[in-house]
C-alpha positions as CSV (number, residue, x, y, z in Angstrom):
1,M,-0.4,-0.1,-0.6
2,N,1.5,3.3,-0.9
3,H,0.5,5.8,2.1
4,A,2.4,8.0,0.2
5,A,0.4,10.4,-2.5
6,P,1.7,12.0,-4.6
7,A,0.2,16.2,-5.4
8,D,-0.1,15.7,-9.2
9,L,-2.5,12.6,-8.8
10,P,-6.2,13.3,-9.8
11,D,-7.8,12.8,-6.6
12,R,-11.0,10.3,-6.1
13,P,-13.1,10.8,-3.3
14,T,-14.6,7.3,-2.0
15,S,-16.9,6.6,0.5
16,R,-16.9,2.8,2.0
17,W,-18.8,0.6,4.1
18,L,-17.6,-1.3,7.2
19,I,-21.0,-3.8,7.5
20,V,-20.1,-5.8,10.7
21,D,-22.8,-7.9,12.4
22,G,-23.1,-9.4,15.8
23,Q,-20.3,-12.0,15.5
24,G,-17.9,-8.9,14.5
25,R,-17.1,-10.1,11.1
26,V,-16.9,-7.8,8.7
27,L,-18.6,-8.0,5.0
28,L,-16.0,-8.1,2.0
29,F,-16.7,-8.4,-1.9
30,R,-14.6,-10.3,-3.9
31,F,-13.3,-8.8,-7.2
32,D,-11.9,-10.1,-9.9
33,Y,-10.8,-8.5,-12.8
34,A,-10.8,-10.6,-16.0
35,D,-10.3,-7.7,-18.8
36,G,-9.0,-4.4,-19.2
37,P,-6.4,-2.6,-17.3
38,L,-6.3,-4.2,-14.5
39,A,-6.8,-7.9,-16.1
40,G,-5.9,-10.4,-14.0
41,T,-6.0,-8.4,-10.1
42,G,-8.2,-10.3,-7.9
43,F,-9.1,-8.8,-4.1
44,W,-11.3,-9.0,-1.6
45,A,-12.5,-5.3,-0.1
46,T,-15.5,-3.3,1.7
47,P,-18.7,-2.1,-0.2
48,G,-18.6,1.3,-1.8
49,G,-17.2,3.6,-4.2
50,G,-16.5,6.4,-6.1
51,C,-18.5,9.7,-5.1
52,D,-20.2,11.3,-8.0
53,P,-19.6,14.8,-8.9
54,G,-20.8,17.6,-5.8
55,E,-21.7,14.3,-3.8
56,T,-20.7,14.3,-0.2
57,Y,-19.1,11.5,1.3
58,A,-22.3,10.6,3.2
59,D,-24.6,10.8,-0.1
60,A,-22.1,8.8,-1.6
61,A,-21.9,6.2,1.1
62,R,-25.9,6.0,1.0
63,R,-25.8,5.7,-2.6
64,E,-23.3,3.4,-2.6
65,L,-25.0,1.2,0.4
66,F,-28.0,0.6,-1.4
67,E,-26.3,-0.1,-5.0
68,E,-24.3,-3.0,-3.8
69,T,-26.3,-4.3,-0.9
70,G,-29.9,-3.1,-0.9
71,L,-29.7,-1.8,2.4
72,V,-31.3,1.9,2.7
73,V,-29.9,4.5,5.7
74,T,-31.0,7.8,5.9
75,D,-28.0,8.2,8.1
76,P,-24.7,6.7,7.5
77,G,-23.7,8.6,11.0
78,P,-20.0,9.7,11.5
79,E,-16.8,8.5,9.4
80,V,-15.2,6.1,11.4
81,A,-11.6,5.6,9.4
82,Q,-9.8,7.3,6.5
83,R,-6.8,5.8,4.5
84,I,-5.3,7.9,1.4
85,E,-3.5,5.6,-1.6
86,C,-2.2,6.0,-4.7
87,F,-3.5,3.4,-6.9
88,R,-5.1,2.3,-10.4
89,L,-8.3,2.1,-11.0
90,P,-10.6,-0.3,-13.1
91,D,-10.0,2.5,-16.1
92,G,-6.4,2.3,-15.9
93,R,-5.9,6.0,-14.2
94,M,-3.6,6.1,-11.0
95,A,-5.9,8.3,-8.7
96,R,-4.9,9.5,-5.2
97,V,-8.1,7.9,-3.4
98,D,-9.4,9.6,-0.3
99,Q,-11.4,6.7,1.3
100,R,-13.8,7.6,4.1
101,F,-15.3,4.9,5.7
102,F,-18.7,4.7,7.2
103,L,-19.7,1.8,10.3
104,L,-23.0,-0.5,9.8
105,R,-23.5,-2.9,12.4
106,S,-26.3,-5.9,10.8
107,D,-26.9,-9.1,11.3
108,D,-26.8,-11.6,8.2
109,F,-28.8,-10.0,5.4
110,D,-30.1,-11.1,1.9
111,L,-28.3,-9.0,-0.1
112,S,-29.8,-7.5,-3.2
113,S,-27.0,-7.2,-6.9
114,Q,-30.5,-4.9,-8.4
115,G,-28.3,-1.9,-8.0
116,W,-25.1,-3.3,-9.1
117,T,-23.9,-1.4,-12.7
118,E,-22.7,-3.3,-15.7
119,E,-18.9,-3.4,-14.7
120,E,-20.0,-4.3,-11.1
121,R,-21.5,-7.9,-12.5
122,G,-18.6,-8.1,-14.4
123,V,-16.0,-8.0,-11.5
124,L,-18.5,-8.6,-8.5
125,A,-17.3,-12.6,-7.6
126,E,-18.8,-13.3,-4.6
127,H,-19.1,-11.8,-0.9
128,R,-18.7,-13.4,2.6
129,W,-18.4,-12.2,6.1
130,W,-14.6,-12.1,7.6
131,S,-13.7,-12.4,10.9
132,V,-10.4,-10.4,12.3
133,A,-8.8,-13.6,12.6
134,D,-9.7,-14.4,9.1
135,I,-8.4,-11.3,7.6
136,R,-5.2,-11.8,9.5
137,A,-4.6,-15.3,8.4
138,S,-5.6,-14.9,5.0
139,A,-3.0,-14.7,2.3
140,E,-5.4,-13.4,-0.6
141,T,-5.1,-9.5,-1.3
142,I,-7.3,-7.4,1.0
143,W,-8.1,-3.9,0.7
144,P,-7.3,-2.3,3.0
145,D,-4.4,-3.7,4.5
146,D,-4.8,-2.3,7.6
147,L,-8.7,-4.0,7.6
148,A,-8.1,-6.1,10.7
149,E,-7.0,-3.0,12.7
150,I,-9.7,-0.7,11.1
151,V,-12.2,-3.1,12.6
152,E,-10.9,-3.8,15.8
153,S,-10.5,0.2,16.6
154,L,-14.3,0.0,16.0
155,P,-16.8,1.7,19.0
156,S,-17.9,-1.9,21.1
157,L,-21.2,-2.6,20.4
158,A,-21.9,-1.7,24.3
159,H,-24.8,1.0,24.2
């Protein structure tokens, strides 16, 4: 992971979700790219995506949650983490990606793919719930690379 973000790269504001179930597991999607600039790339990541022009991080979080899971939230709450990284986007451009993470505690639910874009239908291979131990033990690529630490740092379930 490249934490140093060169100033000359275009910015890509992004909202992502940490959807955590009652067992402390986080929902991740498996992205597999067969074609294009990312061909041969595969990784696991949290649900979410880029902000549309003029869209706030919170607005993008609401939209992305519905599009990728079918879940609706009116208030995504505060950002619980932020990561700024440089990486190649699916269209091949390099970008400085400012990822803002929002937290949703939810028991298992029926994930809906009805809102997926054509691109998402082509690259989202599967989804599953991961424990922190699963994340730490995995040899697969998981983004962000410090996801286990982020999940461990989340506010407790106590009300």
